[in-house]
C-alpha positions as CSV (number, residue, x, y, z in Angstrom):
1,M,-101.8,88.1,-59.1
2,K,-101.8,91.5,-58.3
3,L,-104.4,93.8,-59.4
4,Q,-103.1,95.9,-62.2
5,T,-103.8,98.9,-64.1
6,V,-103.2,99.2,-68.1
7,K,-100.1,100.7,-69.1
8,Y,-101.5,103.0,-71.8
9,D,-104.5,104.6,-73.0
10,S,-106.9,103.2,-74.9
11,L,-110.4,103.4,-76.0
12,F,-111.7,101.1,-72.5
13,T,-109.8,104.0,-70.5
14,R,-111.4,106.8,-71.8
15,L,-114.9,105.2,-71.6
16,D,-116.7,105.7,-68.3
17,F,-117.1,103.3,-65.9
18,R,-121.4,103.1,-65.6
19,S,-121.2,102.0,-69.7
20,K,-118.6,99.6,-69.2
21,S,-120.3,98.5,-66.5
22,V,-123.6,98.1,-68.8
23,L,-121.6,96.3,-71.0
24,V,-120.4,93.8,-68.3
25,L,-123.8,93.0,-67.5
26,T,-124.7,92.5,-71.2
27,I,-121.8,90.3,-72.0
28,T,-122.1,88.2,-68.5
29,I,-126.1,87.7,-69.1
30,M,-125.1,86.3,-72.8
31,A,-122.2,83.8,-71.3
32,F,-125.4,83.0,-68.5
33,V,-127.9,82.2,-71.1
34,W,-126.1,80.9,-73.8
35,E,-125.6,76.8,-74.2
36,S,-123.4,76.7,-77.3
37,P,-120.1,75.9,-77.2
38,I,-119.5,77.3,-80.0
39,A,-121.1,80.5,-79.6
40,G,-119.5,80.5,-76.4
41,G,-116.1,80.3,-77.2
42,G,-116.9,83.0,-79.8
43,L,-117.7,85.2,-76.9
44,L,-115.0,83.7,-74.6
45,L,-112.5,85.3,-77.9
46,S,-114.1,88.4,-77.9
47,V,-113.2,88.9,-75.0
48,V,-110.0,87.9,-74.8
49,I,-109.1,90.4,-77.8
50,A,-110.6,92.8,-76.1
51,C,-108.7,92.6,-73.2
52,L,-106.0,92.7,-75.3
53,V,-106.9,95.9,-77.1
54,A,-107.1,97.2,-73.8
55,G,-103.7,96.9,-72.9
56,V,-104.8,94.0,-70.2
57,R,-101.0,92.3,-69.8
58,L,-100.9,88.6,-72.1
59,N,-99.6,87.3,-69.4
60,Y,-101.6,87.7,-66.5
61,L,-104.4,86.0,-69.1
62,G,-102.4,83.2,-69.4
63,S,-101.8,83.0,-64.9
64,I,-105.2,82.9,-65.3
65,L,-105.9,80.1,-67.4
66,K,-102.9,78.3,-65.3
67,V,-104.4,78.2,-62.0
68,M,-107.9,77.8,-63.6
69,I,-106.7,74.7,-65.6
70,P,-107.0,71.8,-62.6
71,F,-111.1,73.0,-62.1
72,Y,-111.4,73.0,-65.8
73,L,-110.3,69.3,-66.6
74,F,-112.0,68.4,-63.0
75,L,-115.3,69.9,-64.5
76,I,-114.9,68.7,-68.0
77,L,-114.3,65.1,-66.6
78,S,-117.0,65.3,-64.4
79,M,-119.3,67.1,-67.2
80,G,-118.1,63.8,-70.1
81,F,-118.8,61.5,-67.8
82,F,-121.9,62.0,-64.9
83,N,-123.8,64.7,-66.5
84,I,-126.2,62.4,-69.2
85,E,-129.7,63.4,-68.1
86,Q,-129.6,66.6,-68.4
87,V,-127.5,66.6,-71.6
88,K,-130.4,64.3,-73.4
89,L,-132.7,67.1,-72.5
90,L,-130.6,69.5,-74.1
91,T,-129.7,67.3,-77.3
92,H,-133.4,65.9,-77.9
93,K,-130.8,62.4,-77.6
94,S,-132.2,59.0,-76.3
95,E,-128.1,58.0,-76.2
96,L,-125.3,59.6,-76.4
97,T,-121.8,59.5,-78.6
98,S,-119.6,57.6,-76.7
99,L,-115.9,58.9,-76.4
100,I,-114.3,56.9,-73.9
101,S,-115.6,53.5,-72.0
102,L,-113.6,52.6,-69.1
103,P,-112.6,48.8,-68.4
104,P,-115.9,47.1,-66.5
105,Q,-113.5,45.4,-63.8
106,L,-112.0,49.4,-62.2
107,W,-113.3,49.5,-59.0
108,L,-116.2,52.2,-58.8
109,I,-116.1,54.0,-62.0
110,G,-116.1,50.5,-63.8
111,G,-118.0,50.7,-67.3
112,A,-118.4,54.5,-67.1
113,K,-118.5,56.6,-70.1
114,M,-117.5,59.5,-71.2
115,S,-120.1,61.4,-73.8
116,L,-119.2,63.6,-76.7
117,E,-122.5,66.0,-76.0
118,G,-121.5,65.9,-72.1
119,T,-118.0,66.8,-72.7
120,L,-118.8,70.1,-74.6
121,Y,-121.8,70.9,-71.9
122,G,-118.3,71.0,-69.8
123,L,-116.5,73.1,-72.7
124,N,-118.8,75.4,-72.3
125,I,-118.9,75.3,-68.7
126,V,-115.7,76.5,-68.8
127,F,-116.1,79.4,-71.8
128,K,-118.7,80.9,-69.5
129,T,-116.8,81.0,-66.8
130,L,-113.8,82.2,-68.4
131,T,-115.9,85.2,-70.0
132,M,-117.5,86.4,-66.6
133,I,-113.9,85.9,-65.3
134,L,-112.1,88.1,-67.7
135,L,-114.8,90.9,-67.8
136,I,-113.0,92.4,-64.1
137,P,-109.9,92.8,-65.8
138,L,-111.3,94.7,-68.8
139,A,-113.8,97.3,-66.7
140,I,-111.5,97.5,-63.7
141,F,-107.6,97.4,-64.5
142,T,-108.9,100.0,-67.5
143,T,-110.3,102.5,-64.9
144,D,-109.1,104.4,-62.2
145,V,-110.3,103.7,-58.5
146,N,-111.8,107.0,-58.0
147,Q,-113.2,107.8,-61.3
148,M,-115.1,104.0,-60.4
149,T,-116.2,105.7,-57.3
150,V,-117.7,108.8,-58.6
151,G,-119.2,106.8,-61.8
152,M,-121.0,104.2,-58.8
153,V,-122.4,107.0,-57.2
154,R,-123.6,108.9,-60.1
155,A,-125.2,105.9,-61.1
156,K,-127.3,106.1,-57.6
157,I,-125.5,103.3,-56.0
158,P,-125.5,103.5,-52.0
159,Y,-122.3,105.5,-51.5
160,K,-121.6,103.2,-48.2
161,V,-121.8,100.3,-51.0
162,V,-119.4,102.7,-53.0
163,F,-116.8,103.1,-50.0
164,I,-116.8,99.3,-49.1
165,F,-116.1,98.4,-53.0
166,S,-113.3,101.1,-53.2
167,S,-111.9,100.7,-49.8
168,T,-111.7,96.8,-51.1
169,L,-109.8,97.6,-54.0
170,R,-107.4,99.8,-52.5
171,F,-107.0,97.3,-49.6
172,V,-106.0,94.3,-52.0
173,P,-102.3,95.6,-53.1
174,L,-101.7,96.4,-49.6
175,L,-102.1,92.7,-48.5
176,L,-100.2,91.1,-51.3
177,E,-97.7,93.7,-50.4
178,E,-97.8,92.2,-47.0
179,I,-97.6,89.3,-48.0
180,Q,-94.6,89.9,-50.0
181,S,-93.3,91.1,-46.7
182,I,-93.6,88.2,-44.7
183,I,-92.4,86.4,-47.2
184,E,-88.7,88.3,-47.8
185,A,-88.3,88.4,-44.1
186,Q,-88.7,83.9,-43.6
187,R,-86.2,84.8,-46.7
188,L,-83.3,86.7,-44.8
189,R,-83.9,84.2,-41.6
190,G,-82.8,81.3,-44.1
191,L,-86.0,80.2,-46.2
192,N,-85.4,78.4,-49.7
193,L,-89.0,78.6,-51.1
194,E,-87.2,77.5,-54.3
195,K,-86.1,74.2,-53.2
196,M,-89.1,73.3,-51.4
197,G,-92.1,71.5,-53.0
198,W,-95.2,72.2,-53.5
199,L,-96.8,70.9,-50.4
200,K,-94.2,72.6,-48.1
201,K,-94.8,75.3,-49.7
202,A,-98.4,75.5,-48.8
203,Q,-97.6,74.8,-45.3
204,V,-95.1,78.1,-45.7
205,Y,-98.0,80.3,-47.2
206,A,-100.3,78.8,-45.0
207,K,-98.5,79.9,-41.8
208,V,-98.6,83.5,-43.8
209,A,-101.9,83.8,-43.1
210,V,-101.2,84.5,-38.9
211,P,-99.8,87.4,-39.6
212,L,-101.8,88.9,-42.4
213,I,-104.8,88.5,-40.6
214,L,-103.7,90.6,-37.3
215,N,-102.5,93.3,-39.4
216,S,-105.4,93.3,-41.7
217,L,-106.9,93.8,-38.1
218,S,-105.2,96.6,-37.1
219,K,-105.4,98.6,-40.3
220,S,-109.0,98.2,-40.2
221,Q,-109.1,99.4,-36.7
222,K,-107.0,102.6,-38.2
223,L,-109.2,103.3,-40.6
224,E,-112.5,102.9,-38.3
225,I,-111.0,105.3,-35.7
226,V,-109.9,107.8,-39.1
227,L,-113.6,107.5,-40.3
228,Q,-115.0,108.3,-36.8
229,S,-112.6,111.5,-36.7
230,K,-114.0,113.1,-40.1
231,A,-117.6,112.8,-39.2
232,F,-118.4,109.8,-41.7
233,S,-121.9,109.7,-42.7
234,G,-122.1,107.6,-45.3
235,S,-124.2,110.2,-47.4
236,S,-123.5,110.7,-51.5
237,D,-124.8,114.2,-50.8
238,R,-120.7,115.8,-50.3
239,T,-117.9,116.9,-53.1
240,Y,-115.6,115.6,-55.2
241,L,-112.3,115.3,-56.3
242,Y,-113.0,113.9,-59.3
243,E,-115.5,114.2,-61.6
244,S,-117.5,111.4,-64.6
245,A,-119.5,112.4,-67.2
246,L,-120.7,110.2,-70.0
247,A,-119.6,111.3,-73.6
248,K,-120.7,110.4,-76.8
249,S,-118.7,107.0,-76.8
250,D,-120.7,105.5,-73.5
251,Y,-124.3,106.1,-75.3
252,L,-123.2,104.4,-78.5
253,L,-121.5,101.4,-76.6
254,M,-124.9,101.5,-73.6
255,A,-127.0,101.6,-77.1
256,G,-125.0,99.0,-78.6
257,S,-125.4,96.8,-75.5
258,T,-128.8,97.4,-75.1
259,L,-129.1,96.3,-78.8
260,L,-126.9,93.4,-78.5
261,F,-128.9,91.9,-75.8
262,V,-132.3,92.2,-76.7
263,T,-130.6,91.1,-80.6
264,A,-129.0,87.8,-78.6
265,I,-132.2,87.3,-77.2
266,A,-134.3,87.1,-79.8
267,L,-132.4,85.5,-81.6
268,Y,-132.1,82.2,-78.7
269,F,-135.5,81.9,-78.6
270,S,-136.8,82.5,-82.2
271,M,-134.2,80.9,-84.1
272,G,-132.0,78.8,-81.7
273,I,-128.3,80.9,-81.6
274,G,-127.0,80.0,-78.7
275,K,-128.7,77.0,-77.8
276,F,-126.6,73.7,-77.2
277,S,-127.4,72.4,-80.2
278,W,-126.9,75.1,-82.7
279,L,-124.5,74.5,-85.3
280,L,-124.1,71.0,-83.6
281,Y,-127.5,68.9,-84.1
282,K,-129.7,69.7,-86.8
């Protein structure tokens, strides 16, 4: 999947990267703290709607879900069958509600029970990870790399760290194009990926890694030579072609994010909103 930018102007594209970073940090902490699948699902739905409003393509979101489905199925099953003691502590119950019971004659897993509470806990972890994953396109795809770089420098992040981050974002599309070029060269030599099974495709893509790594090392060495020839020092005391200024909407977003964070944490500890048993058990 390519790193892409949104195709039209929206509120998110006009925001400064610093205010987006505050929002991303707030939502990440909330997703990490909340244990309730209801609260986590609501937070995930809000992030998905924000991505669609910002212009992130629906097929991109669908591709992320397809890639993560095997991991999420394994996660839900493992939590449902084996995460027993932790869920008992969260629900304050001595016995969990059984969803599925395996026949006792099965080898190794015979007699195992899949609990409703463990399944809900696994579902909450799925919501957590998806929320954090979808925050990346919401923040990065709606920001130009140059604006992002200047915004990070204005946030007092060391320029060497900023340069490494921005260089990585610029190199990823180049590496993806390099992979595509290698695959196209293999097609010209008679390779037919469409008629291959998934195991054979995996072997082909594994062989692509060797020329890709060699080309990446070559590009890195050229970049090092260019930086040395321009006397790169890593100092942020320099001129910038692009400017990054906080507007009224940025201040409002940062204030709103801070207020949301304080309110969510206060309600979590005072009223239990966001805890695992919230709206599920009395």
